[in-house]
FIDRENDO-776932 format. One record per residue: residue in one letter; x, y, z of N, C-alpha, C in turn. Coordinates in pm, whole numbers, plus 32768, in hexadecimal, padded with zeros to 4 digits. Layout:
BEGIN
AXYZXYZXYZ;...
//
This chain:
BEGIN
M6FC5CA5261506F77C9D761576EE5C9F96172;N6E8CC9C061226DFEC9DB61336DC6C99361AC;G6D75C9DB61F66D29C99E62616C9DC982622E;M6C4EC94662846BC6C923625C6B74C9A0623B;G6B87CA0B62886B3DCA8662706B5BCAC161E8;N6BD9CABF61C16C00CAF1613D6BBACAA260CF;D6BBDCA1E60DD6B7FC9C760796AE8C9D96074;L6AA9C9EC60E96A18C9FF60EC69EFCA7F60A4;I6A3BCAE860B76A1BCB6760756A2BCB585FDE;R6A98CB1D5FB36AADCB0A5F226A42CAB05EE8;E6A27CA3E5F2969C1C9E15EF86938CA255EF2;G6916CA715F586897CAB75F57688DCB195EE4;R68F7CB655ECF68F8CBC95E6468E7CB855DDC;L692CCB155DC86921CACE5D4A6896CA925D37;R685BCA615DA267D4CA265D99676CCA8B5D6E;V677BCB055D9B6717CB6B5D766742CBBB5CFB;A67AFCB8F5CBC67E1CBCE5C4067FACC635C55;M683ECC845CC0685ECD0F5CE168F3CD255CCC;T6917CD975C9B69A5CDB85C8C69DCCDE95D11;Q6A5FCDE95D1A6A9FCE215D926A7BCEB45DA1;A6A74CEFB5D326A54CF8A5D3669C6CFA05D6A;E6969CF4A5D3F68DFCF585D6F68D5CF3D5E04;L6919CED55E336919CEB85EC2695ACF295F10;A69C7CF5D5EDC6A0CCFCC5F1E69B0D0455F2C;R6965D0645EC4690AD0D65EC868A1D0C15F36;L6868D0485F3C6804D02B5FA4683FD0326031;A68BDD008603D68FED00360BF693FD08760E7;G6944D0E660896982D16560A86A19D15C60B1;T6A53D109605A6AE4D0FA60586B13D0FA5FC6;T6B8CD0D05FAF6BC4D0D15F276BCAD0435EEE;Q6BD2D03C5E6B6BE0CFBA5E286C61CF785E54;S6CCCCFC65E656D4CCF8B5E8D6D45CF505F1A;A6CF3CF8C5F716CE2CF555FF86C9BCECD5FF1;I6C38CEC25F996BF3CE425F876C53CDDB5F4D;A6CA5CE035EEE6D08CDA85EB26D6ACD765F1D;R6D99CDD05F746DF4CDA75FE06DAECD45603E;L6D30CD5E605A6CE3CD0960B26CD4CC7D6076;E6CAACC775FF96C95CBF65FB86D17CBA85FA4;S6D84CBED5F916E04CBA95F7A6E44CB785FFB;G6E0DCBA2606D6E43CB7760ED6EAECBD26125;R6EC5CC4260E26F29CCA061166EF7CCE96192;T6E72CCEE61A46E37CD20621F6DD2CCB8624F;S6DBECCB162D16D63CC4E630B6CEACC926347;P6C73CC7263166BFBCCB1634C6BD2CC7163D0;S6B93CCC064246B57CC88649E6AD9CC3D6476;F6AA4CBEE64D16A27CBA864B669B8CC0B6499;D69B3CC7864E6694DCCDF64D0695ACD1D6445;D69D5CD32641769E9CD6A639069BBCD086324;V69D8CC88633869ABCC2362D76913CC2862CD;M68D0CC2A6340683ECC2F6340680BCCAE62FC;R684CCD1E63156821CD9D62DA682FCD986242;Y689FCD68621068B3CD5F617F684CCD016141;L6837CC8E617F67D6CC2F6148674ACC6B6144;R6725CCB161AC66A0CCEE61AE6694CD5D6145;L66FFCDA6612D66FCCE0A60C266E3CDCA603A;M670BCD4B602E66F7CD025FB06670CCBC5FAD;G6621CCCC6017659FCC88601D65AACBF76048;L6617CBD46087662FCB4C60B56633CB48614D;D6629CAD161836637CABF6212668ACA426229;L66C4CA38629C6716C9C562C066D6C9836338;D66B6C904632C667FC8B9639C66F0C86963DC;V6702C87B645C6766C83164A8671CC7DD650E;M6740C75E651766FAC70565716760C6B565C2;L674CC6B06643679EC65B6698675EC5D266A0;V67ABC56A66856777C4E3668A67D6C48D66DB;D67A0C41F670E67F5C3C16756685CC38866F6;R68D3C3776728693EC34266D56923C2B166B4;D6935C28D6637691DC205660869A2C1CE65D7;E69D1C16866186A54C12E65F76A4BC0BC6591;S69D3C0A0655D69C2C02A65096A17C0306489;D6A23C0A6644C6A74C0B163D26B06C09263EF;W6B38C0C5645E6BC3C0AD64836BDAC01A64A2;R6B7CBFDB64EA6B8ABF4D65086B8ABEF96488;Q6B34BF1E642A6B2FBED563AC6BB2BEE66360;A6BE7BF5F635D6C66BF7863186CD6BF29635A;Q6CD9BF2863DF6D41BEDC64256D39BE486405;S6CBFBE1363FD6CB1BD8463E26CE3BD626355;R6CDBBDC062F96D07BDA762706D9DBDBF625C;M6DDDBDFE62BB6E6CBE1D62AB6EC1BD9F62A1;N6E92BD3362DD6EDFBCB762DA6EBBBC5E6263;S6E5BBC8A62126E34BC3D619C6E9ABC51612D;S6EAABBE960DF6F07BBF2606D6EC5BC3E5FFB;F6F15BC635F9B6EE0BCA65F246E78BC4D5EE1;T6E96BBCE5ED56E3ABB705E936DB6BB685EDF;Q6DBBBB645F646D41BB5F5FB36CEDBBDE5F9E;N6D2FBC505FA06CE8BCCF5F8B6CAFBCD65EFD;H6CFBBCA85E9C6CCDBCA85E116C53BC4E5E01;D6C59BBD65E3A6BE9BB795E316B6CBBB25E74;E6B7FBBF55EE46B0EBC335F296AD0BCA25ED3;L6B23BCF05E916AF2BD595E396AA3BD1F5DC4;I6AD5BCB55D8A6A90BC725D1B6A07BC3E5D4C;R6A04BC045DC36987BBD05DFA6922BC415E0E;W694FBCB25E4668F6BD255E5C68C5BD5F5DD8;N691BBD665D7468F1BD995CF26886BD3F5CB3;A6897BCBD5CBF6834BC5F5C8967B0BC6E5CD2;L67B6BC7B5D57673DBC8E5DA766F7BD0F5D7F;N6744BD785D6D670BBDF95D4566CABDF05CBB;S670ABDAD5C5D66D2BD9D5BD7664EBD505BDC;D664ABCE85C3065CEBC9B5C3E655FBCF15C77;M657EBD425CDA6519BD995D1764E6BE015CB3;V653FBE395C646517BE9B5BFF64BDBE585B97;S64E1BDE15B6C648FBD985B0A6404BD7C5B42;Q63FEBD4F5BBE637CBD335BFC6329BDB35C06;F6368BE205C2C6321BE9F5C3762EABEC85BAF;N633EBEBF5B486314BEE75AC262A0BE905A91;E62A1BE0F5AB26236BDB65A8861B2BDDB5ACD;T61B9BE005B4C613EBE205B966106BEA95B73;T6159BF005B3E612ABF885B1D610ABF995A89;A6127BF315A39610FBF3A59A8607CBF2A5987;
//
């Protein structure tokens, strides 16, 4: 099972268009070790994730923020809505979005 570190390494490698063999050469390991890492067969430490990302010329920004429960409260409030209510709300939001896009396009034309 892939952890976040495994996915970050794979995503980083793909973003910089690097092969597993190229990353392995930079890291002083083998292509098969990189493949095991990306597939989740091995789990990298946080320090290893940072090291691999930096070898690719990338960095990872981690930020601690206050927990915001607003998304969960909104989801809970919608759990009791019927399919029809949710559908109607989606239609309303789509119409609002279309109007906003039209207004934007008119002002920028």
